[in-house]
TILOVO-686614 format. One record per residue: residue number from 1; residue in three letters; x, y, z of N, C-alpha, C in turn. Coordinates in Angstrom, 2 decimals. Layout:
BEGIN
- nr_rest_nu_nv_nw_cau_cav_caw_cu_cv_cw
- NUM_ALA_X_Y_Z_X_Y_Z_X_Y_Z
...
This chain:
BEGIN
- nr_rest_nu_nv_nw_cau_cav_caw_cu_cv_cw
- 1_MET_0.84_-1.19_0.00_0.00_0.00_0.00_0.88_1.24_0.00
- 2_LYS_0.43_2.26_-0.65_1.19_3.49_-0.74_1.22_4.21_0.60
- 3_ASP_2.40_4.68_0.96_2.59_5.45_2.19_2.19_4.70_3.45
- 4_GLN_2.29_3.39_3.43_1.98_2.61_4.62_3.13_2.73_5.61
- 5_GLN_2.80_2.96_6.86_3.77_3.07_7.94_3.43_2.01_8.98
- 6_GLN_4.33_1.79_9.90_4.04_0.85_10.97_4.46_1.43_12.30
- 7_ILE_3.70_1.06_13.31_4.02_1.43_14.69_3.90_0.17_15.54
- 8_ASP_4.50_0.19_16.69_4.38_-0.94_17.61_3.07_-0.83_18.37
- 9_CYS_2.40_-1.95_18.51_1.16_-2.00_19.27_1.46_-1.68_20.73
- 10_PRO_0.70_-0.79_21.34_0.96_-0.45_22.74_0.58_-1.57_23.70
- 11_CYS_-0.19_-2.54_23.22_-0.62_-3.64_24.10_0.29_-4.86_24.03
- 12_CYS_0.65_-5.29_22.81_1.39_-6.54_22.69_2.75_-6.39_22.00
- 13_GLY_3.03_-5.23_21.41_4.31_-5.00_20.77_4.40_-5.43_19.31
- 14_GLN_3.37_-6.10_18.79_3.36_-6.46_17.37_3.18_-5.20_16.54
- 15_LYS_3.15_-5.34_15.23_3.04_-4.17_14.35_1.58_-3.80_14.08
- 16_ILE_1.37_-2.50_13.99_0.10_-1.96_13.50_0.47_-1.17_12.26
- 17_TYR_-0.08_-1.56_11.13_0.20_-0.90_9.86_-0.84_0.19_9.63
- 18_ILE_-0.37_1.40_9.40_-1.27_2.54_9.23_-0.96_3.25_7.91
- 19_GLN_-1.95_3.96_7.43_-1.78_4.87_6.29_-2.12_6.26_6.82
- 20_PRO_-1.11_7.14_6.91_-1.33_8.45_7.52_-2.50_9.24_6.93
- 21_GLN_-2.65_9.21_5.61_-3.74_9.98_5.00_-5.11_9.46_5.45
- 22_LEU_-5.24_8.16_5.61_-6.50_7.60_6.09_-6.68_7.84_7.58
- 23_LEU_-5.57_7.87_8.32_-5.63_8.14_9.75_-6.24_9.50_10.03
- 24_VAL_-5.82_10.51_9.26_-6.37_11.86_9.49_-7.79_12.01_8.97
- 25_ARG_-8.28_11.04_8.24_-9.68_11.06_7.78_-10.60_10.27_8.70
- 26_GLY_-10.04_9.76_9.81_-10.88_9.09_10.79_-10.81_7.58_10.81
- 27_SER_-9.96_6.98_9.98_-9.84_5.53_9.99_-9.10_5.05_11.24
- 28_SER_-9.41_3.83_11.63_-8.65_3.19_12.71_-7.94_1.98_12.13
- 29_PHE_-6.88_1.56_12.78_-6.06_0.47_12.30_-5.83_-0.53_13.42
- 30_SER_-5.97_-1.80_13.10_-5.90_-2.87_14.10_-4.52_-3.50_14.15
- 31_CYS_-4.23_-4.07_15.29_-2.97_-4.78_15.49_-2.90_-5.99_14.57
- 32_SER_-1.69_-6.33_14.12_-1.51_-7.47_13.23_-1.58_-8.81_13.97
- 33_ASN_-1.54_-8.78_15.28_-1.65_-9.99_16.09_-3.12_-10.38_16.20
- 34_PRO_-3.51_-11.54_15.67_-4.93_-11.91_15.70_-5.50_-12.12_17.11
- 35_ARG_-4.63_-12.30_18.10_-5.11_-12.47_19.48_-5.21_-11.15_20.24
- 36_CYS_-4.82_-10.07_19.60_-4.84_-8.75_20.24_-5.99_-7.94_19.65
- 37_ASP_-6.78_-7.32_20.48_-7.92_-6.53_20.01_-7.61_-5.04_19.92
- 38_ALA_-6.35_-4.66_20.03_-5.99_-3.24_20.04_-6.14_-2.61_18.66
- 39_SER_-6.50_-1.36_18.66_-6.52_-0.57_17.42_-6.14_0.86_17.78
- 40_VAL_-5.68_1.60_16.78_-5.30_2.99_17.00_-6.08_3.89_16.04
- 41_ALA_-6.34_5.08_16.51_-7.02_6.11_15.72_-6.67_7.45_16.35
- 42_LEU_-6.92_8.51_15.63_-6.70_9.85_16.18_-7.96_10.34_16.87
- 43_SER_-7.76_11.12_17.91_-8.91_11.79_18.50_-9.33_12.92_17.55
- 44_HIS_-10.57_13.29_17.60_-11.07_14.33_16.69_-10.29_15.63_16.84
- 45_SER_-9.84_15.93_18.03_-9.10_17.18_18.24_-7.71_17.15_17.59
- 46_SER_-7.23_15.98_17.21_-5.91_15.86_16.60_-5.92_15.92_15.08
- 47_TYR_-7.08_15.81_14.45_-7.16_15.77_12.99_-6.49_16.98_12.34
- 48_SER_-6.82_18.15_12.79_-6.32_19.37_12.16_-4.80_19.48_12.27
- 49_VAL_-4.28_19.27_13.44_-2.83_19.38_13.66_-2.09_18.34_12.83
- 50_THR_-2.57_17.12_12.85_-1.91_16.04_12.12_-1.99_16.26_10.62
- 51_ASN_-3.14_16.70_10.14_-3.31_16.97_8.71_-2.35_18.07_8.25
- 52_LYS_-2.19_19.11_9.02_-1.25_20.18_8.68_0.18_19.64_8.60
- 53_ALA_0.55_18.80_9.56_1.90_18.23_9.56_2.12_17.34_8.34
- 54_LEU_1.13_16.54_7.97_1.26_15.68_6.79_1.36_16.51_5.52
- 55_ASN_0.62_17.60_5.44_0.70_18.48_4.27_2.10_19.10_4.15
- 56_LYS_2.66_19.53_5.26_4.01_20.09_5.24_5.03_19.04_4.82
- 57_LEU_4.86_17.83_5.32_5.77_16.75_4.95_5.69_16.47_3.45
- 58_GLU_4.50_16.45_2.90_4.33_16.20_1.47_4.96_17.32_0.64
- 59_LYS_4.83_18.55_1.07_5.46_19.67_0.37_6.98_19.53_0.39
- 60_MET_7.52_19.10_1.52_8.96_18.90_1.61_9.42_17.78_0.67
- 61_ARG_8.65_16.72_0.60_8.98_15.62_-0.31_8.98_16.10_-1.75
- 62_GLN_7.96_16.88_-2.12_7.84_17.37_-3.49_8.98_18.31_-3.85
- 63_SER_9.42_19.12_-2.90_10.49_20.08_-3.19_11.83_19.39_-3.38
- 64_GLN_11.97_18.17_-2.88_13.22_17.43_-3.03_13.29_16.64_-4.32
- 65_LEU_12.17_16.54_-5.04_12.16_15.78_-6.30_12.75_16.56_-7.44
């Protein structure tokens, strides 16, 4: 998947694969461990700040091409 990132699950330490653009649109992502019920998502108050940071990151990427 394009722009897929991974973080460690806060519950079991396995990987949680996320897509930042979907994260800021309200998606949640589940742990890759089938025995773990953990998932991550942004709080609504974080959408704006995170979206701005992702936009700045994309502009930086584009300027380096």
